[in-house]
N, C-alpha and C positions, 0 to 999 in steps of 0.2 A: 813671770810679769814683773812683777816687783825687783827682783832681780837683776835686770835685765835696765830698771828705771836707774835703782841705785849705783849700778857700774857707768852706764850715761853720765850721771851727776857726779860720780868721780874722777870719769877723763876729762869731763870740762874746767870740774875743779882744777886740778894739775896742770889743766894747759892754762889757765888763767891765772894760777899763782908764777906763772913762769913771767906770764905776760905783766903780774907786778910788779917783778923783780926789773925788768926789761925798762918799763917807765919809769921805775922810782930813780933808775938809775940816770934816767933823762933830767926830772925835774920830779921834786913830791906834790907838785901842786897837780899833776898828773892822776895823781889815788882817784879822787872822785870819778873819774872819768872810767877807769879799770870798775872802779865800786857799780856804776853805771851797767856795764857791760854783765856785769856779773849778776847784778840782782836780775837781771832780764832774762840771765840763763836758770837762772835758779827756778825760775817759776817753771809753770806749763805742764804739759799732758806727755811730752815726748815722743809723741805719735810719729814723726817725720824719722827719725832714727829707728824706732821699734820698726815700724815699715821697711825700713831699709836692714834691718840686722837680720829680722825675718825672710825678707827675698835672699839675701845671702845664704843664711841657711837651709833654705827651701833648695836652693839649687846647687848648691856648694859641691855635692857630689856628682853633679850632670857637667861638672868641667876644671878647668886646672883651679879653681877655687879652694879646692876642698884643703889644697897645701898652705893655706891665710893663714895667719896666729889669728886666735878668735879677739884677743884682744886688740892688736891692730887694727882688726874691722871695727869693732866697737868704736875706737878712735876715729876712724874715720866717719863713721857713720854717725857720730855725734855734733860732727861740724857743720851738722844741718840746721843747729840747734841757733849757730851763730847767724846762718844766712836769717833765718826766721826772727832774731832777736833785730840783725838791720831791716828786715819789713817792718818790723813795729813800730819800731823811732820814725821813720822815714812815713810812715802811715800816719800816726798820730801828730805827725808835724802837719802835715797835709789837711787831714779832717780838724786841725784844731783842739784836738781831744785834752781832756784837761786829765785824765786818768786810765790808768793798764794797772788790772790785778790787782785794785785796792789801794794802788799807789799812784801819788804823782805821775803823769808820764812825763819823760827825758824832758823835752824841751821847759813843764812849765817845776820840773825841777830842778833845772842850770837858772832860771829868771829868779826864782827861788833864793840859790846860792848867790845870785849877784847882788840881789837885797841885802841878805845876810851879811853880805862883805863889805857893804857900802862899795859896790865897783862901779865903775865911773861908764859913763854913756847908756844906751835903750836895754833894761834890762830883760824885754822881750825880745828883742834881736838877741842878745847874746845868750839866750835858752835856745831859739830855733837854729842856731850859727853850732852850736853847741852838740844839741841833738841829732843836726845830719850830721855830724864829724864822729859821735857816738857810732850814729849807723853805717856809718864809710867804715869806719876802723871794726864795726863787727864782720863785716864782708870779707875785708883783708885778711881777719881774724881765721874766718870759716877755709880761707884757699890754705891758711899756711895749716891749720891745723892738719886738714885733709895733707897735707903733702907732705907732712913730718909724721905722717900715723904711723908710718912701720907696714903697710900692707907692700907685696912686690911692687916693681917698676910694672910689668905689664901688669898687676890689677889694675893700677893708679892709669895708666893708659887710655885704659878699658874706660875708666869710671869719668874721664874728663870729659868724654862730650857729650856722657848724659848732665854733670857738674855745670858746665857751661848751655848747653841749654835751657835747662831749670832757672840758673841765675838769669839770664835773656830775658826767660819767660814772668818770670815776677817781676822784674822791671816794667817791661815794657804791661805789664797786668797793673802795676801801679798807674802806668798815663792814663791806660783806657780808662780807671778808673775816675781817675781825674778831668777827663775828658766827656764821662757820662755827666757827671755831678754839673758840668758847663752845660748839658744838653745836647750834645752827641751822646752816639748808641741808643737810643732812645728803644721804650718797649720789653717786652721780659727777654727777646734774642738778646735785644743790651745785656743787659742783665747776668745773662748766664755767660756770656763771650768774659766779662768782666771779670765773673767767678772763679771759670774757668782758669785763664790767664793771673791773677793776682794771687790767688788760692788752692786751690782744688789739687793742681798740676806740682803741685813745689810740696804738697801735705800728703798723696798718696804715690800719685803715678810714678812722679822722679824718682824718689827715698827708692821704690820697691825696685825699678829701674837701676837705682843707684846701687843696689845689694846685687842684682840678679848680674849687672857688667863686673862686679866686685867677683863673683864667681865663676864669670866667663861660658854662662849657661847659652845654651841654643836657641834658635831665635823662636822654637813653642815659648818659654819661658818669657821669652820678653814680650811677645804677643799676648799674653795671660798677663803680664802688668798694666799693658791697656786697659782689657778688660774689665781687671778689677779698678784701678787708680782712675779714671775717668770718672765714672758712675759713682765713686762710692766718695772719690775725694769732693765733687758736687754737690752730695749728698750731707756731707759734712761741714759744707760752708754755706749751705740753706739752712741747716741746723743754727749754726752761727747768727745770721741771720735773723731765725726768729727767736736765737736766746737776747739776743739786739734789743726787744722790740715787748718780749716778754717776759725775760727771765728773773730771777730771783734776784736782786742786786747782793744780796747778803752772800749768795752762794756765787755768783760773776766777778763780784769785783767792781761793776759799775752800774751807773744809774741805769734803768731801763727807759728813760727818755734821753740818751746821750746819743743813741743812732738816728731818731725822731730831729733831735734836735742840729745836727751836723745835716741833716740831709740827705741820708743814705739813700740813694738810688738801687733798693736791693728789688729783688724777683719781689718780694711781697707786696712792696711800693709800687712797682707797671703790672702787677696782677689787678691790686686793689682799682690802676687808675684806671685799666681797661674797664672793670666793672663798676664801676659807681655810675651812680645820677649824676645831674649836675652840681647838685648841693655837696657830694662829696667829694667831688672834684674842686671843688670850690673851695672845700674845707681842706683838702689836702696841699694846696697851694698856695690857702692862710699859713698852715701851719708846719709843715715837713721843711724844715730847717730855719725856723723861726727859733733866735736861739732869747728871746724875753716870752716864749711863751711857758704854761705853767702847766705841772703833772697832771691838773685835772683836763687840761686843755689836749694835753697829748693820751690822754684815758680815751676822749673822742677819737683820736686819731685811731688808736689801737681796735677802739669799738667798731671802727669803720674796714677795720682788716679783715676782723674777725664776718664782719653782717656781709661784705661783697665777696666771702667763701674764699679770701688769698692765704689767708693763715692754711684753711684748709687743705688749697690745691698745694702749697710749698710741703706740708706734712705728707700729703698724698704722694709729693715727687720723692721727697726724702726715703719714703718708705719703700718706691720702686725701685730706685739708685742703690737701696741699701740692699735689698732682694737680689737684686741682679748681680750686684759685688757678689756678693757671700756666695749666689752660683760660682761664680767666676773662678773662685776661692777652691770650690770640690772639686770643679773641671781642673783647676790648675796641675801641671808636668812640676808639684814642688813635692817634697818630703812631707808627710804626715804630718809629724809635730811642727813644721811652720805654718800648716794649712789651718792646724786647728788657732796657732797662737794670730796669725793672721785674720781669720772669722773672729775672734775674740776682739779683738783689735777693733775690724768693721764697726760691730753692736756699738763699744764705750765711742768711738767715735761721733756715732750719728744720734745715740738716744742719752746723751751727756745734760748735766745740769749745767754746764760749765760750758 
């Protein structure tokens, strides 16, 4: 698994160096843009390309994908990291998030650059605009990296349908998240709908389907990607929600207050609202999304998430989703080495501390 992550990082690095040369030829002032995309692509767990790679490895001997070059497939699936980088940047802009992985979020970093160089105009607007463009560029580069990966035209054609569906879903999911924050899509069902389209689908299900599509596998393998991907993707996102409120900041790279301060309407919050008494709902109304609240006040909110049973119910759903996905992996018509790797990824994705 470490070797795979190293290969993904190398493929991304080679692609970014070519883009660095291209942008430097346009104007030297574009260097910070490439640097920011590179910083975003340098972090993370490489889960999405790993799921895609093992989807291909698991199904390649059942279809025409056995003839695909391993390095070309690695480049193709690594393009998923640029989709992820784009989603992170745009999400941070919409959430007004200050940090990402222990460093200033993209819009904050470019606002600071505006101030450091004494540029004209509003620094916050400059930072927001720059971040939107960095996210857009990341999405453009994801397409280019997939297209130029070296996989066969037939494999690329099979992959495009999954790729297009995935990018549509994650963008639609971002809008649904925005709508929920404004009072739309209420309750636990609304929270789960957002989780599915904003994160769960493009984290596990669609990457697995991308790998299986490159392999040219049959309908049984495609069905297995859904049986694995939907419960595991949801469990991954719910773990993210728990870490956003209860995680160790020295490990996650962000304050455990941030999601509460930003007013994120996760399943944790929806379940607490359902179970809380009048005083508890009043506390949620006063503190969730309150940018002036202290850590002590947010601790009271965390206590409420515990006392209402919301956290325990989310943990139970994570455990159930993980178990369902692991059984689906065991039952999938995939090669044994791929099933072992996918099972390890399932455990890592849902039991992580960051």
